[in-house]
N, CA and C of each residue as an Amber inpcrd file, in Angstrom:
protein
   180
 119.6330000 193.5840000 -71.9510000 120.4860000 193.2750000 -72.2020000
 121.6130000 193.4560000 -72.9080000 122.3330000 192.6410000 -72.4680000
 123.9830000 193.1090000 -72.8020000 124.4330000 193.3280000 -73.9970000
 125.4620000 194.4560000 -74.3590000 125.8400000 195.4770000 -75.3000000
 126.7160000 194.6910000 -75.5360000 127.7150000 193.9240000 -76.3050000
 129.1470000 194.1330000 -76.3330000 129.9020000 195.3110000 -77.0040000
 131.1060000 195.0650000 -76.4560000 132.0270000 196.0690000 -76.7260000
 133.0660000 195.3380000 -76.4890000 134.1850000 195.5220000 -78.0840000
 135.4350000 196.0910000 -77.8710000 136.4470000 196.0290000 -76.8440000
 137.8900000 195.3620000 -76.5810000 138.3220000 196.1480000 -75.8420000
 139.9520000 196.9620000 -76.4360000 140.0820000 197.7500000 -76.5000000
 140.2520000 198.2450000 -78.1680000 142.1770000 198.5580000 -77.8840000
 142.8170000 197.2810000 -76.6850000 143.8630000 196.8860000 -76.9450000
 144.2780000 195.7280000 -77.6040000 143.5010000 194.9260000 -76.9190000
 143.1100000 193.0950000 -76.9250000 142.5270000 192.4040000 -77.0320000
 141.7070000 193.7730000 -77.9630000 141.1490000 193.1900000 -78.5170000
 139.7520000 192.0710000 -78.8190000 139.7590000 192.4430000 -77.7080000
 138.8110000 190.3920000 -77.0940000 137.5630000 191.3830000 -76.3310000
 136.3390000 190.3230000 -76.6600000 134.9350000 191.4030000 -76.0710000
 134.4530000 190.5960000 -74.6120000 133.7660000 191.4220000 -74.5660000
 133.5620000 191.7920000 -73.6130000 131.6010000 192.6670000 -72.6700000
 130.9070000 192.4020000 -73.1200000 129.7600000 192.8000000 -72.2330000
 129.0560000 193.2590000 -71.1460000 129.1180000 195.1130000 -71.5350000
 128.3790000 195.7880000 -70.6390000 126.4720000 195.2950000 -69.8260000
 127.5750000 194.6300000 -68.6150000 125.9630000 194.8810000 -68.1640000
 124.9310000 195.2650000 -67.7870000 125.2670000 196.6110000 -66.9320000
 125.0850000 198.1240000 -66.0900000 126.4030000 198.6670000 -66.6410000
 125.7720000 199.6590000 -66.6270000 126.2880000 201.4670000 -66.3690000
 126.0410000 202.0760000 -65.5020000 125.3480000 201.3730000 -64.4700000
 124.7550000 202.7870000 -63.1490000 125.3950000 202.3710000 -61.7360000
 126.1530000 201.7230000 -62.4870000 126.9340000 201.1720000 -60.7420000
 127.1890000 201.4410000 -59.8190000 127.3450000 202.0970000 -58.3570000
 127.4980000 203.2090000 -57.6450000 128.2760000 202.3560000 -56.8260000
 129.8610000 202.6650000 -56.6260000 131.1590000 202.4430000 -55.5770000
 130.7760000 203.5460000 -54.5970000 130.9470000 202.5100000 -53.6630000
 130.1100000 202.4400000 -52.4880000 131.6480000 202.9850000 -51.4990000
 132.6520000 202.6690000 -52.0380000 134.0710000 202.6000000 -51.4800000
 134.2090000 203.8300000 -50.6880000 134.9570000 204.0260000 -49.9080000
 135.3420000 205.8180000 -48.6960000 136.0290000 206.2900000 -49.5980000
 136.8320000 206.1060000 -50.4940000 137.5200000 206.8010000 -51.2050000
 137.4420000 207.0490000 -52.5230000 136.4710000 206.5910000 -52.3990000
 135.5870000 206.5220000 -53.9560000 133.9820000 206.9400000 -53.6080000
 133.9260000 207.0880000 -52.9680000 131.7510000 207.0760000 -52.4740000
 131.2030000 207.5760000 -53.8460000 130.2770000 206.9610000 -54.4870000
 128.8730000 207.6020000 -55.1840000 129.9160000 207.9560000 -56.9990000
 131.3770000 207.2050000 -57.3820000 131.7060000 207.0100000 -57.9760000
 130.3600000 206.1030000 -59.0450000 130.9290000 206.2060000 -59.9430000
 129.5960000 205.4100000 -61.0810000 130.3740000 204.5100000 -62.0780000
 130.2210000 203.1000000 -61.6940000 130.3340000 202.4250000 -62.0250000
 130.5010000 201.5040000 -63.4210000 131.4520000 200.8960000 -64.4850000
 130.2710000 200.1070000 -64.9270000 131.1970000 197.8700000 -65.1820000
 130.1280000 197.7370000 -65.0400000 130.0600000 196.2580000 -64.7720000
 129.3430000 195.3660000 -65.9450000 131.1020000 194.6120000 -65.9370000
 130.7460000 193.7260000 -67.2680000 131.8940000 192.4520000 -67.2720000
 131.0840000 191.4900000 -69.1490000 132.5390000 190.5020000 -68.6700000
 132.5090000 189.9340000 -69.6240000 133.5220000 188.5070000 -69.9120000
 133.9530000 188.5700000 -71.3420000 133.5040000 187.8570000 -71.5940000
 133.5480000 188.1660000 -73.0230000 132.9840000 186.6840000 -74.1850000
 132.9950000 185.1670000 -73.8350000 132.8020000 183.9430000 -73.5650000
 133.6740000 182.8500000 -73.4080000 133.4990000 182.8650000 -71.5070000
 133.3030000 183.8890000 -70.7990000 133.1240000 183.1370000 -69.2730000
 132.7320000 184.1800000 -68.6780000 130.9930000 183.4470000 -68.8810000
 130.2500000 183.8640000 -68.5540000 130.0690000 184.0980000 -67.0130000
 131.5440000 183.5440000 -66.1740000 131.2130000 183.5950000 -64.5750000
 132.0840000 185.0590000 -64.2580000 132.6940000 185.4130000 -64.6710000
 134.2170000 185.6260000 -64.3220000 133.7410000 188.0090000 -64.9890000
 132.9710000 188.4410000 -63.5830000 132.7350000 189.5160000 -63.2720000
 133.3500000 191.3140000 -62.8630000 133.6020000 192.1580000 -64.4060000
 134.5670000 193.2990000 -64.4620000 133.4130000 194.3350000 -63.8480000
 134.6600000 195.1300000 -63.1730000 133.5370000 196.5620000 -63.2980000
 134.5950000 197.7540000 -63.0520000 135.0850000 198.3780000 -63.5680000
 135.6310000 199.5910000 -63.6900000 134.9470000 201.1650000 -63.8820000
 135.9800000 201.8880000 -63.7910000 134.9720000 203.3710000 -63.1510000
 134.5390000 203.3340000 -64.5770000 133.2930000 204.2030000 -65.3730000
 132.5770000 204.6190000 -66.5890000 133.4910000 205.1280000 -67.1590000
 134.3630000 206.1610000 -66.7950000 134.0480000 207.1270000 -68.3540000
 135.6250000 206.5970000 -68.6960000 136.9930000 205.5220000 -67.1030000
 138.1360000 204.7360000 -68.2260000 137.0400000 203.8410000 -68.5490000
 136.5330000 202.9980000 -68.9020000 135.3230000 202.3910000 -69.5760000
 135.1750000 202.6600000 -71.2070000 134.4990000 203.7830000 -71.3340000
 134.2350000 204.4040000 -72.4360000 135.9750000 204.3630000 -72.9400000
 136.8280000 204.8200000 -72.6370000 138.2670000 205.3480000 -72.9370000
 138.7550000 204.0110000 -73.9160000 138.2760000 202.3140000 -73.3610000
 139.4230000 202.0050000 -73.7580000 138.1160000 200.4410000 -74.7470000
 137.1640000 200.7820000 -74.9960000 136.6200000 199.8970000 -74.7470000
 135.9530000 200.9080000 -75.8270000 134.9770000 200.3660000 -76.5960000
 134.5410000 200.2890000 -78.6020000 133.3140000 199.2810000 -78.8550000
 131.8660000 200.2430000 -79.1500000 130.4800000 199.3840000 -79.3310000
 131.5280000 199.2490000 -80.2840000 129.9440000 197.3450000 -79.9820000
 131.0790000 196.5500000 -81.7450000 129.3330000 195.9490000 -82.2240000
């Protein structure tokens, strides 16, 4: 189930797909990431550090 979030600065709507993605790059190994997509753009997928995501988005 996708959960709807609003970006606090732009007001754009996004859907949280997963909040348990693990970053495996050398510099940020094991950092937890959020996978999300913008409403109306089904093929455009974003990833952001989990803590930063919840600072910049609010659940709607």
